[in-house]
N, CA, C and O atoms as a GROMACS GRO file, in nm:
protein
  364
    1UNK      N    1  -2.501   3.399  -3.459
    1UNK     CA    2  -2.499   3.263  -3.513
    1UNK      C    3  -2.614   3.249  -3.613
    1UNK      O    4  -2.726   3.292  -3.585
    2UNK      N    5  -2.586   3.190  -3.726
    2UNK     CA    6  -2.689   3.165  -3.827
    2UNK      C    7  -2.787   3.061  -3.776
    2UNK      O    8  -2.752   2.973  -3.697
    3UNK      N    9  -2.909   3.073  -3.821
    3UNK     CA   10  -3.008   2.972  -3.788
    3UNK      C   11  -2.984   2.857  -3.884
    3UNK      O   12  -3.013   2.866  -4.004
    4UNK      N   13  -2.931   2.748  -3.831
    4UNK     CA   14  -2.897   2.632  -3.913
    4UNK      C   15  -3.002   2.524  -3.890
    4UNK      O   16  -3.031   2.488  -3.776
    5UNK      N   17  -3.056   2.475  -3.997
    5UNK     CA   18  -3.149   2.364  -3.988
    5UNK      C   19  -3.068   2.239  -4.021
    5UNK      O   20  -3.019   2.223  -4.133
    6UNK      N   21  -3.056   2.152  -3.924
    6UNK     CA   22  -2.975   2.032  -3.943
    6UNK      C   23  -3.064   1.913  -3.978
    6UNK      O   24  -3.168   1.892  -3.916
    7UNK      N   25  -3.021   1.838  -4.077
    7UNK     CA   26  -3.091   1.716  -4.115
    7UNK      C   27  -3.016   1.592  -4.068
    7UNK      O   28  -3.051   1.480  -4.105
    8UNK      N   29  -2.912   1.611  -3.984
    8UNK     CA   30  -2.835   1.497  -3.937
    8UNK      C   31  -2.919   1.402  -3.853
    8UNK      O   32  -2.906   1.280  -3.865
    9UNK      N   33  -3.004   1.456  -3.768
    9UNK     CA   34  -3.090   1.368  -3.687
    9UNK      C   35  -3.183   1.289  -3.778
    9UNK      O   36  -3.208   1.171  -3.754
   10UNK      N   37  -3.235   1.356  -3.881
   10UNK     CA   38  -3.322   1.287  -3.977
   10UNK      C   39  -3.245   1.174  -4.045
   10UNK      O   40  -3.299   1.064  -4.064
   11UNK      N   41  -3.119   1.200  -4.083
   11UNK     CA   42  -3.038   1.095  -4.146
   11UNK      C   43  -3.016   0.978  -4.051
   11UNK      O   44  -3.022   0.862  -4.091
   12UNK      N   45  -2.990   1.010  -3.924
   12UNK     CA   46  -2.967   0.903  -3.825
   12UNK      C   47  -3.094   0.821  -3.806
   12UNK      O   48  -3.088   0.698  -3.795
   13UNK      N   49  -3.208   0.886  -3.801
   13UNK     CA   50  -3.336   0.814  -3.786
   13UNK      C   51  -3.369   0.733  -3.910
   13UNK      O   52  -3.424   0.624  -3.901
   14UNK      N   53  -3.336   0.787  -4.027
   14UNK     CA   54  -3.357   0.714  -4.152
   14UNK      C   55  -3.271   0.586  -4.152
   14UNK      O   56  -3.317   0.480  -4.193
   15UNK      N   57  -3.147   0.600  -4.106
   15UNK     CA   58  -3.060   0.483  -4.097
   15UNK      C   59  -3.115   0.381  -3.998
   15UNK      O   60  -3.112   0.261  -4.025
   16UNK      N   61  -3.165   0.428  -3.886
   16UNK     CA   62  -3.223   0.338  -3.786
   16UNK      C   63  -3.342   0.262  -3.845
   16UNK      O   64  -3.356   0.142  -3.821
   17UNK      N   65  -3.425   0.329  -3.921
   17UNK     CA   66  -3.540   0.263  -3.984
   17UNK      C   67  -3.494   0.162  -4.088
   17UNK      O   68  -3.548   0.052  -4.097
   18UNK      N   69  -3.393   0.199  -4.167
   18UNK     CA   70  -3.343   0.108  -4.270
   18UNK      C   71  -3.282  -0.018  -4.209
   18UNK      O   72  -3.302  -0.128  -4.260
   19UNK      N   73  -3.208   0.000  -4.099
   19UNK     CA   74  -3.142  -0.114  -4.035
   19UNK      C   75  -3.230  -0.180  -3.929
   19UNK      O   76  -3.190  -0.279  -3.867
   20UNK      N   77  -3.349  -0.125  -3.908
   20UNK     CA   78  -3.446  -0.178  -3.811
   20UNK      C   79  -3.385  -0.195  -3.673
   20UNK      O   80  -3.399  -0.300  -3.609
   21UNK      N   81  -3.315  -0.090  -3.629
   21UNK     CA   82  -3.254  -0.091  -3.496
   21UNK      C   83  -3.227   0.053  -3.454
   21UNK      O   84  -3.229   0.144  -3.537
   22UNK      N   85  -3.202   0.073  -3.327
   22UNK     CA   86  -3.168   0.206  -3.278
   22UNK      C   87  -3.024   0.240  -3.318
   22UNK      O   88  -2.933   0.160  -3.295
   23UNK      N   89  -3.005   0.355  -3.376
   23UNK     CA   90  -2.872   0.405  -3.409
   23UNK      C   91  -2.850   0.526  -3.318
   23UNK      O   92  -2.914   0.629  -3.336
   24UNK      N   93  -2.761   0.512  -3.222
   24UNK     CA   94  -2.742   0.616  -3.121
   24UNK      C   95  -2.647   0.725  -3.168
   24UNK      O   96  -2.566   0.706  -3.259
   25UNK      N   97  -2.660   0.840  -3.104
   25UNK     CA   98  -2.566   0.949  -3.130
   25UNK      C   99  -2.424   0.904  -3.099
   25UNK      O  100  -2.331   0.932  -3.174
   26UNK      N  101  -2.408   0.832  -2.989
   26UNK     CA  102  -2.275   0.786  -2.949
   26UNK      C  103  -2.216   0.694  -3.054
   26UNK      O  104  -2.097   0.705  -3.086
   27UNK      N  105  -2.295   0.604  -3.109
   27UNK     CA  106  -2.246   0.512  -3.213
   27UNK      C  107  -2.195   0.588  -3.335
   27UNK      O  108  -2.086   0.560  -3.385
   28UNK      N  109  -2.273   0.684  -3.382
   28UNK     CA  110  -2.233   0.762  -3.499
   28UNK      C  111  -2.112   0.848  -3.466
   28UNK      O  112  -2.017   0.856  -3.544
   29UNK      N  113  -2.115   0.912  -3.349
   29UNK     CA  114  -2.004   0.999  -3.309
   29UNK      C  115  -1.873   0.922  -3.306
   29UNK      O  116  -1.771   0.969  -3.357
   30UNK      N  117  -1.874   0.804  -3.246
   30UNK     CA  118  -1.752   0.723  -3.240
   30UNK      C  119  -1.707   0.680  -3.378
   30UNK      O  120  -1.587   0.678  -3.407
   31UNK      N  121  -1.801   0.647  -3.465
   31UNK     CA  122  -1.766   0.602  -3.600
   31UNK      C  123  -1.702   0.712  -3.683
   31UNK      O  124  -1.618   0.685  -3.768
   32UNK      N  125  -1.743   0.837  -3.660
   32UNK     CA  126  -1.690   0.948  -3.740
   32UNK      C  127  -1.583   1.028  -3.668
   32UNK      O  128  -1.531   1.125  -3.723
   33UNK      N  129  -1.550   0.990  -3.545
   33UNK     CA  130  -1.442   1.056  -3.472
   33UNK      C  131  -1.481   1.188  -3.407
   33UNK      O  132  -1.397   1.277  -3.392
   34UNK      N  133  -1.607   1.201  -3.369
   34UNK     CA  134  -1.654   1.321  -3.299
   34UNK      C  135  -1.695   1.284  -3.157
   34UNK      O  136  -1.720   1.168  -3.127
   35UNK      N  137  -1.700   1.384  -3.071
   35UNK     CA  138  -1.754   1.359  -2.937
   35UNK      C  139  -1.907   1.354  -2.949
   35UNK      O  140  -1.965   1.407  -3.043
   36UNK      N  141  -1.969   1.289  -2.852
   36UNK     CA  142  -2.115   1.283  -2.850
   36UNK      C  143  -2.173   1.425  -2.842
   36UNK      O  144  -2.272   1.456  -2.907
   37UNK      N  145  -2.110   1.509  -2.761
   37UNK     CA  146  -2.158   1.647  -2.746
   37UNK      C  147  -2.149   1.725  -2.877
   37UNK      O  148  -2.240   1.801  -2.911
   38UNK      N  149  -2.040   1.705  -2.951
   38UNK     CA  150  -2.024   1.776  -3.078
   38UNK      C  151  -2.131   1.732  -3.178
   38UNK      O  152  -2.192   1.815  -3.245
   39UNK      N  153  -2.154   1.601  -3.188
   39UNK     CA  154  -2.254   1.552  -3.281
   39UNK      C  155  -2.394   1.600  -3.240
   39UNK      O  156  -2.476   1.634  -3.326
   40UNK      N  157  -2.420   1.602  -3.111
   40UNK     CA  158  -2.549   1.654  -3.064
   40UNK      C  159  -2.566   1.798  -3.107
   40UNK      O  160  -2.673   1.836  -3.156
   41UNK      N  161  -2.462   1.880  -3.090
   41UNK     CA  162  -2.469   2.020  -3.132
   41UNK      C  163  -2.492   2.032  -3.282
   41UNK      O  164  -2.571   2.115  -3.327
   42UNK      N  165  -2.425   1.948  -3.360
   42UNK     CA  166  -2.444   1.950  -3.505
   42UNK      C  167  -2.586   1.910  -3.541
   42UNK      O  168  -2.648   1.970  -3.629
   43UNK      N  169  -2.639   1.807  -3.474
   43UNK     CA  170  -2.775   1.763  -3.502
   43UNK      C  171  -2.877   1.871  -3.468
   43UNK      O  172  -2.981   1.883  -3.534
   44UNK      N  173  -2.847   1.950  -3.366
   44UNK     CA  174  -2.940   2.055  -3.323
   44UNK      C  175  -2.915   2.189  -3.393
   44UNK      O  176  -2.990   2.285  -3.373
   45UNK      N  177  -2.810   2.196  -3.477
   45UNK     CA  178  -2.779   2.320  -3.547
   45UNK      C  179  -2.722   2.426  -3.455
   45UNK      O  180  -2.735   2.546  -3.483
   46UNK      N  181  -2.660   2.383  -3.347
   46UNK     CA  182  -2.606   2.477  -3.248
   46UNK      C  183  -2.454   2.486  -3.261
   46UNK      O  184  -2.380   2.436  -3.175
   47UNK      N  185  -2.407   2.549  -3.368
   47UNK     CA  186  -2.264   2.563  -3.391
   47UNK      C  187  -2.240   2.684  -3.480
   47UNK      O  188  -2.327   2.726  -3.556
   48UNK      N  189  -2.121   2.739  -3.469
   48UNK     CA  190  -2.080   2.850  -3.555
   48UNK      C  191  -1.991   2.803  -3.669
   48UNK      O  192  -1.990   2.862  -3.777
   49UNK      N  193  -1.918   2.696  -3.644
   49UNK     CA  194  -1.822   2.645  -3.743
   49UNK      C  195  -1.836   2.494  -3.755
   49UNK      O  196  -1.872   2.424  -3.661
   50UNK      N  197  -1.803   2.450  -3.875
   50UNK     CA  198  -1.795   2.306  -3.898
   50UNK      C  199  -1.679   2.285  -3.994
   50UNK      O  200  -1.662   2.359  -4.090
   51UNK      N  201  -1.599   2.184  -3.967
   51UNK     CA  202  -1.480   2.162  -4.050
   51UNK      C  203  -1.513   2.076  -4.171
   51UNK      O  204  -1.611   2.000  -4.172
   52UNK      N  205  -1.429   2.088  -4.272
   52UNK     CA  206  -1.443   2.002  -4.389
   52UNK      C  207  -1.428   1.856  -4.350
   52UNK      O  208  -1.495   1.769  -4.405
   53UNK      N  209  -1.339   1.828  -4.254
   53UNK     CA  210  -1.321   1.690  -4.207
   53UNK      C  211  -1.448   1.635  -4.145
   53UNK      O  212  -1.484   1.519  -4.166
   54UNK      N  213  -1.518   1.718  -4.067
   54UNK     CA  214  -1.644   1.674  -4.007
   54UNK      C  215  -1.748   1.643  -4.115
   54UNK      O  216  -1.816   1.541  -4.109
   55UNK      N  217  -1.759   1.733  -4.212
   55UNK     CA  218  -1.854   1.711  -4.321
   55UNK      C  219  -1.821   1.585  -4.400
   55UNK      O  220  -1.909   1.506  -4.432
   56UNK      N  221  -1.693   1.568  -4.430
   56UNK     CA  222  -1.649   1.450  -4.505
   56UNK      C  223  -1.676   1.322  -4.428
   56UNK      O  224  -1.724   1.224  -4.484
   57UNK      N  225  -1.645   1.322  -4.299
   57UNK     CA  226  -1.667   1.204  -4.216
   57UNK      C  227  -1.815   1.168  -4.208
   57UNK      O  228  -1.850   1.050  -4.217
   58UNK      N  229  -1.900   1.267  -4.189
   58UNK     CA  230  -2.044   1.241  -4.181
   58UNK      C  231  -2.098   1.189  -4.314
   58UNK      O  232  -2.178   1.096  -4.316
   59UNK      N  233  -2.054   1.248  -4.423
   59UNK     CA  234  -2.096   1.202  -4.555
   59UNK      C  235  -2.049   1.059  -4.580
   59UNK      O  236  -2.124   0.975  -4.630
   60UNK      N  237  -1.922   1.031  -4.545
   60UNK     CA  238  -1.866   0.897  -4.564
   60UNK      C  239  -1.937   0.793  -4.478
   60UNK      O  240  -1.946   0.677  -4.517
   61UNK      N  241  -1.985   0.833  -4.363
   61UNK     CA  242  -2.057   0.740  -4.275
   61UNK      C  243  -2.197   0.710  -4.330
   61UNK      O  244  -2.235   0.593  -4.342
   62UNK      N  245  -2.272   0.813  -4.364
   62UNK     CA  246  -2.412   0.794  -4.403
   62UNK      C  247  -2.430   0.746  -4.547
   62UNK      O  248  -2.521   0.668  -4.574
   63UNK      N  249  -2.346   0.792  -4.641
   63UNK     CA  250  -2.367   0.760  -4.782
   63UNK      C  251  -2.378   0.611  -4.811
   63UNK      O  252  -2.479   0.569  -4.868
   64UNK      N  253  -2.280   0.528  -4.774
   64UNK     CA  254  -2.292   0.386  -4.807
   64UNK      C  255  -2.403   0.315  -4.728
   64UNK      O  256  -2.464   0.222  -4.779
   65UNK      N  257  -2.427   0.359  -4.608
   65UNK     CA  258  -2.529   0.294  -4.524
   65UNK      C  259  -2.670   0.323  -4.574
   65UNK      O  260  -2.760   0.240  -4.560
   66UNK      N  261  -2.690   0.443  -4.630
   66UNK     CA  262  -2.822   0.479  -4.682
   66UNK      C  263  -2.835   0.450  -4.831
   66UNK      O  264  -2.943   0.461  -4.888
   67UNK      N  265  -2.724   0.412  -4.894
   67UNK     CA  266  -2.728   0.374  -5.035
   67UNK      C  267  -2.742   0.490  -5.132
   67UNK      O  268  -2.790   0.474  -5.244
   68UNK      N  269  -2.700   0.609  -5.088
   68UNK     CA  270  -2.702   0.725  -5.177
   68UNK      C  271  -2.596   0.824  -5.129
   68UNK      O  272  -2.551   0.819  -5.015
   69UNK      N  273  -2.557   0.913  -5.218
   69UNK     CA  274  -2.458   1.014  -5.182
   69UNK      C  275  -2.523   1.121  -5.095
   69UNK      O  276  -2.626   1.177  -5.131
   70UNK      N  277  -2.462   1.147  -4.981
   70UNK     CA  278  -2.510   1.250  -4.890
   70UNK      C  279  -2.421   1.373  -4.906
   70UNK      O  280  -2.303   1.369  -4.871
   71UNK      N  281  -2.476   1.480  -4.958
   71UNK     CA  282  -2.404   1.605  -4.979
   71UNK      C  283  -2.432   1.701  -4.865
   71UNK      O  284  -2.521   1.677  -4.784
   72UNK      N  285  -2.356   1.811  -4.858
   72UNK     CA  286  -2.376   1.910  -4.752
   72UNK      C  287  -2.521   1.959  -4.749
   72UNK      O  288  -2.576   1.982  -4.641
   73UNK      N  289  -2.582   1.975  -4.865
   73UNK     CA  290  -2.721   2.021  -4.869
   73UNK      C  291  -2.818   1.918  -4.813
   73UNK      O  292  -2.932   1.952  -4.780
   74UNK      N  293  -2.774   1.792  -4.802
   74UNK     CA  294  -2.855   1.689  -4.740
   74UNK      C  295  -2.836   1.687  -4.589
   74UNK      O  296  -2.910   1.619  -4.518
   75UNK      N  297  -2.736   1.761  -4.539
   75UNK     CA  298  -2.707   1.761  -4.396
   75UNK      C  299  -2.750   1.890  -4.328
   75UNK      O  300  -2.796   1.887  -4.213
   76UNK      N  301  -2.737   2.002  -4.397
   76UNK     CA  302  -2.765   2.131  -4.335
   76UNK      C  303  -2.832   2.225  -4.434
   76UNK      O  304  -2.812   2.214  -4.555
   77UNK      N  305  -2.909   2.315  -4.381
   77UNK     CA  306  -2.970   2.420  -4.460
   77UNK      C  307  -2.971   2.545  -4.375
   77UNK      O  308  -2.992   2.538  -4.254
   78UNK      N  309  -2.948   2.658  -4.437
   78UNK     CA  310  -2.950   2.785  -4.364
   78UNK      C  311  -3.088   2.846  -4.379
   78UNK      O  312  -3.141   2.855  -4.490
   79UNK      N  313  -3.146   2.888  -4.270
   79UNK     CA  314  -3.275   2.955  -4.270
   79UNK      C  315  -3.263   3.080  -4.358
   79UNK      O  316  -3.176   3.163  -4.334
   80UNK      N  317  -3.348   3.094  -4.460
   80UNK     CA  318  -3.334   3.207  -4.552
   80UNK      C  319  -3.352   3.344  -4.485
   80UNK      O  320  -3.316   3.446  -4.543
   81UNK      N  321  -3.406   3.346  -4.367
   81UNK     CA  322  -3.421   3.472  -4.294
   81UNK      C  323  -3.290   3.513  -4.227
   81UNK      O  324  -3.281   3.621  -4.168
   82UNK      N  325  -3.190   3.427  -4.234
   82UNK     CA  326  -3.061   3.455  -4.172
   82UNK      C  327  -2.953   3.455  -4.280
   82UNK      O  328  -2.962   3.533  -4.374
   83UNK      N  329  -2.853   3.370  -4.267
   83UNK     CA  330  -2.741   3.372  -4.362
   83UNK      C  331  -2.747   3.249  -4.454
   83UNK      O  332  -2.804   3.146  -4.419
   84UNK      N  333  -2.686   3.264  -4.570
   84UNK     CA  334  -2.677   3.153  -4.664
   84UNK      C  335  -2.564   3.059  -4.625
   84UNK      O  336  -2.478   3.095  -4.545
   85UNK      N  337  -2.565   2.940  -4.679
   85UNK     CA  338  -2.465   2.839  -4.646
   85UNK      C  339  -2.324   2.888  -4.676
   85UNK      O  340  -2.230   2.848  -4.606
   86UNK      N  341  -2.305   2.970  -4.776
   86UNK     CA  342  -2.171   3.019  -4.810
   86UNK      C  343  -2.114   3.108  -4.699
   86UNK      O  344  -1.994   3.131  -4.695
   87UNK      N  345  -2.199   3.157  -4.610
   87UNK     CA  346  -2.153   3.242  -4.502
   87UNK      C  347  -2.112   3.162  -4.379
   87UNK      O  348  -2.055   3.218  -4.285
   88UNK      N  349  -2.141   3.032  -4.377
   88UNK     CA  350  -2.096   2.948  -4.266
   88UNK      C  351  -1.945   2.946  -4.268
   88UNK      O  352  -1.884   2.938  -4.375
   89UNK      N  353  -1.886   2.952  -4.155
   89UNK     CA  354  -1.741   2.949  -4.148
   89UNK      C  355  -1.692   2.805  -4.145
   89UNK      O  356  -1.712   2.733  -4.047
   90UNK      N  357  -1.629   2.764  -4.253
   90UNK     CA  358  -1.571   2.631  -4.258
   90UNK      C  359  -1.430   2.641  -4.206
   90UNK      O  360  -1.348   2.718  -4.256
   91UNK      N  361  -1.402   2.561  -4.105
   91UNK     CA  362  -1.269   2.566  -4.043
   91UNK      C  363  -1.174   2.474  -4.115
   91UNK      O  364  -1.057   2.464  -4.077
   0.00000   0.00000   0.00000
């Protein structure tokens, strides 16, 4: 498994600060159609695959709420000592 550095938790915390309230994993997961466990794994970078639908849903959720376009590079980064983002298996 590639060492994936996830910025999803940072995005969720940024949203919480902007809205001045707690934004839970469960709230985001339900809004984007993921299980809480799946979103937790994505936030922790503990996954081998991520679908285009998951990426699109997460971007669509965070972009308008944070007032900027959230691209894949704003959500994940591959540790340069491991594999590049192009080697991630998109399902």
